[in-house]
matplotlib code that plots the C-alpha trace (Angstrom):
import matplotlib.pyplot as plt

x = [47.0, 48.5, 46.9, 48.7, 52.0, 51.5, 50.1, 52.8, 55.4, 53.8, 53.9, 57.3, 58.4, 55.9, 55.1, 51.9, 50.5, 47.1, 46.3, 43.2, 42.1, 39.6, 37.7, 37.8, 36.9, 38.6, 41.3, 42.7, 44.3, 45.9, 47.0, 48.9, 48.8, 52.6, 51.9, 48.0, 46.0, 44.9, 48.4, 48.2, 45.7, 48.1, 49.5, 49.6, 51.6, 50.6, 51.7, 49.6, 49.9, 47.7, 46.6, 43.4, 42.1, 38.6, 38.1, 37.7, 38.2, 39.4, 37.8, 40.6, 43.6, 46.5, 48.2, 51.5, 52.1, 55.4, 56.4, 58.8, 58.3, 57.1, 55.1, 52.1, 49.5, 47.9, 44.9, 43.9, 40.8, 41.1, 44.6, 47.0, 50.4, 53.1, 55.2, 58.0, 60.1, 61.1, 58.5, 55.9, 53.1, 50.9, 46.9, 45.4, 42.0, 39.1, 40.8, 39.3, 42.0, 42.5, 45.9, 46.3, 49.3, 50.5, 51.2, 52.6, 53.9, 53.5, 54.0, 51.0, 51.4, 48.5, 48.3, 46.2, 45.7, 43.9, 40.3, 37.5, 35.0, 37.5, 37.5, 34.6, 34.2, 33.0, 29.7, 28.8, 29.1]
y = [-68.4, -65.7, -66.6, -63.9, -64.7, -68.2, -67.7, -65.5, -68.0, -70.9, -69.0, -68.0, -71.8, -73.4, -70.6, -71.6, -74.3, -74.4, -73.1, -73.6, -72.3, -74.8, -71.6, -68.0, -66.1, -68.5, -70.4, -72.9, -75.0, -74.2, -76.7, -76.5, -79.1, -79.7, -82.8, -83.3, -87.0, -85.1, -85.6, -89.3, -91.0, -93.1, -90.6, -87.1, -84.9, -81.5, -79.5, -78.4, -75.6, -76.6, -75.0, -77.6, -80.0, -81.4, -84.9, -86.8, -90.4, -91.6, -94.6, -95.2, -93.5, -94.0, -90.9, -90.1, -86.9, -85.9, -83.1, -80.4, -77.5, -77.4, -79.8, -81.9, -83.4, -86.0, -87.5, -91.4, -93.1, -90.8, -92.0, -89.1, -89.2, -86.2, -85.6, -83.5, -82.2, -84.8, -87.6, -88.9, -91.4, -93.5, -93.3, -96.1, -96.4, -96.2, -94.2, -91.1, -88.3, -85.0, -82.7, -79.7, -77.4, -74.0, -73.1, -76.6, -77.6, -81.1, -83.1, -85.3, -88.2, -90.1, -93.5, -93.5, -89.9, -87.8, -86.7, -84.7, -87.5, -89.6, -86.8, -87.6, -85.3, -87.0, -87.0, -86.8, -90.6]
z = [-44.7, -46.5, -49.8, -52.0, -50.8, -50.9, -54.7, -55.6, -54.5, -56.4, -59.9, -59.3, -58.7, -60.9, -63.8, -66.1, -63.6, -62.5, -59.1, -57.2, -53.5, -51.6, -50.9, -52.0, -48.9, -46.2, -48.0, -46.1, -48.8, -52.3, -54.9, -57.8, -60.5, -61.5, -63.6, -63.6, -64.8, -67.8, -69.1, -68.2, -66.4, -64.4, -62.1, -61.1, -59.2, -57.5, -54.6, -51.9, -49.0, -45.9, -43.0, -43.0, -45.7, -45.7, -44.9, -47.7, -49.5, -52.8, -53.8, -56.8, -56.0, -53.4, -52.5, -51.0, -49.1, -48.7, -46.8, -48.0, -45.6, -42.4, -40.4, -41.1, -38.7, -41.5, -40.3, -41.5, -40.5, -37.5, -36.6, -36.4, -37.9, -37.5, -40.2, -40.6, -43.5, -45.8, -44.3, -46.2, -45.8, -48.1, -48.0, -49.4, -51.4, -49.3, -45.9, -45.1, -44.7, -43.7, -42.7, -40.8, -40.8, -41.0, -44.9, -44.9, -48.3, -49.5, -52.6, -53.3, -55.5, -56.6, -58.6, -60.8, -61.2, -59.2, -60.7, -59.1, -59.1, -56.9, -54.6, -52.3, -49.4, -45.9, -45.8, -49.6, -50.0]

ax = plt.figure().add_subplot(projection="3d")
ax.plot(x, y, z, "-o")
ax.set_aspect("equal")
plt.show()
């Protein structure tokens, strides 16, 4: 992933929004908090740019992934779903999921809003 290019594009599209890399040295996912749960706990909206995300679950949040640029392989409970631009899929609480793409852009809408405490990496339970 060309992290520098992606971050520049996110900053241009979403000025003054918080941008988070999953790993400084080997970045495979970059998040931009568009409408974070700190503003309202009932929902949140983020843009994610994904090469590969880590398998995880949420005990409380239901997430909707909508592809806005590129193609995405979304794995939910080990079942592969292939999504193209403008396609979306809902991930319910308790479902283990991860995604693979090639600098694929998605909108991630969460109800209730995403929190660090509810982002449980596989093997961390």
